N, C-alpha and C positions, 0 to 999 in steps of 0.2 A: 447674596454675600458668602465668601467662605466659612467655614467653620474654624474655630482655633486649629483643629488637627491639619488642616490643608494650608495655614497661614505659614508663609515662609518669609521671614523678615530681610532675608538675604537678598530677595528680588525687588529692586528696587521699584520699578513700577507699582507693584503691590503694595510696596509701602507708602508710595506717594499717595495712591488711592484711598487706601485706608486712613492715612494722616488727614486729607482734606475732606473726607466724609466725616469725619470727628471735628474738626475744626470750623467747618462751615455750618455745624448747627448751633454755633454760640451765637448769642445775643445780646451784646454788653448793654448795660445800663447807661443813661445818660451821664456824662461826666467823669467815666472811666478812661483810665489812661494806662500804657502800657509801661511794665518796669524793665522789660527787655533793653539793654543797651544804655540804660541810665545810671548816672552816678549817683545812687541811691543808698549807698552802704557807709557804714561807719569808716571805712577806710579812705574814703573820698570825700568825708566832711568832719566837721566838729561835731560833738554830739550835740551842740546846741542847733546846729542847722539840721542834723539829721533829724532831731525832734520835730523841728517847724515843718521840715516837708513830709513828715509822718505823722501830723495831727490833723484830726478834722472834727468840728462839731455842727452836729446837725441843727436846724432852725428852734427845733424844740430842746436843745440843750443835751444830748446824748455825746458823749466823748469818746473818741477814739485815738489811741496814740500808740504808733508801731514800735515794735522792739525785733533787734536781732533776738534769736533763740539761746537762751543759757548753755543749751547743751553744746553749742560752738567752742564754747571752752576758752576763748580768748580772753584776755584782759580787759581791752577794749568794751566787750559787750558785758563784762561784770561791772566795768566802771559805769557803763550808762545804764544798766538796771538800778543799781544802788544810788547812784549819784544824779539821776535825771529821770528816769521812768517812775519809779517809786515817788519820788517827792512830788512830780508834777501830777499825778494820779490822785494820792491823798490829798494834795492841796485842793484839786477839783471837787472832789468827795466832800471835803468839808464845807466847802461853801455850800454844795448842793444841798446837804443835809442840814445843815443852818437855815436853808429857804424853805425846809419842809418837804424837798423832794425823795419821793421812793426810788433809791439806788439799786439796780440790778447789775452785778458783775457777770459778764458773759465770758467765760473762760474758753480760750479756743481749743477744744480738745472735745474726744468723746467723753463720756463719765469716766473717770479713771480713779476718784476717791470718792470717799463718803464724808460726812459731816464729821464723824468721829476721827477719822483720819485727818482730817483738816484741822480739828481741835488740837489733835495730838502731835501734829508737827511734821507727819511723813506718812505716805503710802507706800514705802518701800523703795526699792531700787529705782532711781531716777529722779525722785521727788526733789533731791537738793537743786538738781539743773533744770528744772521744769519751773519756767519764770511764771507761767499761768498759776501753778500751785502756789509759789510763793507769794504773788500778787495776792491772791486770795487770802492767805493766811493773813498779810498785813491789813487788807481791810477789814476783816472779821476781828483782828487782834483790836484794832482801833474803834470800830463802829458796830460792831456785835451784830444785833438782829436790825439795824438801820440799813443794812445792805446785804441784799439776797445774792448768794451765788449760785450761777445756773452755768450751763453748758452750751455753748454756740453749737458744736456738732451733736445734737441730741433732738429727737422727735417724739414726744409725749414718753418718755423714759427710753426710749429705743436708741441704741447706738447709732449717731448720725452716718457713721462710716458704711455701714451695712445698707442703711435706706439711700444714703447719696449713690452707691454703687449700682444699687438697682435702678436708680435715676439713670445715671451714665447709659446703662446697658440699653433700658427701653428708648433713650432719647437718641442715641446713637445708631442702634440697630446691629451692634457688634456683639460678638458672644460674651457670655459671661466671664467664660474662663480667660479670654483675653483681657478682658477689663481688670479681672483679678490679678492677672500677670503683672500688668502695667501698674496696679497700684501697690503692689508687695515689691516691686522693683523700687518704687517711690519710698516705702517705708524702709527698706533696707538701705538704701542710699543715703538717708537722712539718719541712721543709726538705730534704728528701732530692734529691739533683741530678739534674736532668731527663735529662742524657745517661746518667747512670748506671742511671735506671728504664728507658730506652729499650734501652738495652745487653743488660739483664737480662730483657728482653721483657715488663717489667710495664707500661709506657706504651706503647702502639700506637697506631696513627694513627687506628683505630675509636675508641678511647677518648679520644683527642685530640679529635676530632671531636665527639663526644657532649658532654664537658664544655663545650667552647665553645658548642655549642646549647643546654645546658639551664643552665649555670652563667654563662655571658658570661666565660669566662676563656681567652683564647687562649694556646694552646701551640705552636702550630706553628713550627718554626725557632727556638724559644727555648731557652738553656741554662740559664737561672734565671728564677724567678718574682720578680715586684715583691713588696713586703712586703704591698701590700693585697691582691693575687691570692691569695698564700700564706695570708694570715688567712682571706680568703674561705672556701678551702678546709679551712683548719683547724678552722673553726666548722660547717663542713657534717660534717665528721667527730666533732667533740667538741661539739656544741650546748649542753650542758650547763654548759661552760668560760664563764666571763665575763672581759671585758676592755675596753679602750678602745674598740675597735670593735664589741664585741659586750655590751653592759651588761646584758642579761637571759638566763637561761636559754631555749633554744628546745626544742620538742617533738622527740623522737626521730625519724629518718626510717631509710628503709632503709639508707642509708649509714652513719650512725652505728650501727645496729644491727649491721651487719656488722663495722664496728672492735669493737664491744662483743664480739661473738661471737668474733672472731679471737682477742681478749686472753683470753677465757675458755677456748679453747683452749690457749692458751701458758701461763696459769696452772695448768691441769690437768698439762702438761707439765712446769712447775718442780717441782710437788709430788710427781710421780712420780719425777722425776729426784732429788732430795733424798733420798726414801725408798731408792731403789736405792745412792746413794753410804753412806747410812747402814747399809744392810743388809749392805755390804762391809766394815763396819767403820770408814768413814770420816766426815768431816763435809764439808758444803758451805758454802760461804761465797759470799754474793751481794749485789750492790749495785744492786737493781733500780730502775726510775723510782719515784718517789714515789707514784703511785696506786696501782701493783702491791703495793708494800710497804704501803701503808695497808690498802687491800682485803682480802691475806692474812694480816695480822698474827695474828688470831685463830686462822684455820686452820694457819697454822705451828707456833704455840704448841701447837696440840691434835696437831699430826702425830705 
């Protein structure tokens, strides 16, 4: 396998080889369904229809309700969060608590806030548009210690993104630098802060140079991306999605395959955590991004 420095994404055969190598390693759980090409967003459904098709309950009572991310910034998303997601989750947890269930809310994220920040109502920039943080706040405000807040993307106190990245590298056999490049393209495409990515070691000068050379997106000395550049990177990571600047799905590339495999590893982690919580006599409550909820609905209901 070529090393990162030898990889030329402009070579179509090489792209196809690497993409196939990554995607062929994925073994989906029973009940999984693809989200690509499905009318599974708020634009194509009423909020009630969206909630129904993105909801799943395990045989032991763990509850999953998918949501668009608040950082989308649309009125439809805010309306769904406030008038549909929050009431449904709080109502479900009230019933579970009344039945004496131990409830764990699994926030879809690496650990990015402390208990004190949760009590204080903010962890800084981004908290207001973080539906996971806002959902955790509402649960703790109403139920206190009757609901435990943990993080889906965490392994024994370690940030899951780093552990999962290493799993992608080991399981696919591709270089660490190529994995990191694919994942940072994903993060930047979804609007993550450039300074934060640099501080965490995700966005290095080497990766910045490579992205500018291969994709025409200049990152050096920038703190934020233009919307045009953000969307360019987003559709590299998620070529099957469509939008105003990307009207037709595109073929997968090694970068999108890395993102797909990374989310596959995260989904495995989620199913394992639900099982551990249930084996200990509790139930999990999760409000993941819409595509995770859609794809895992069948697997969760069979768990």
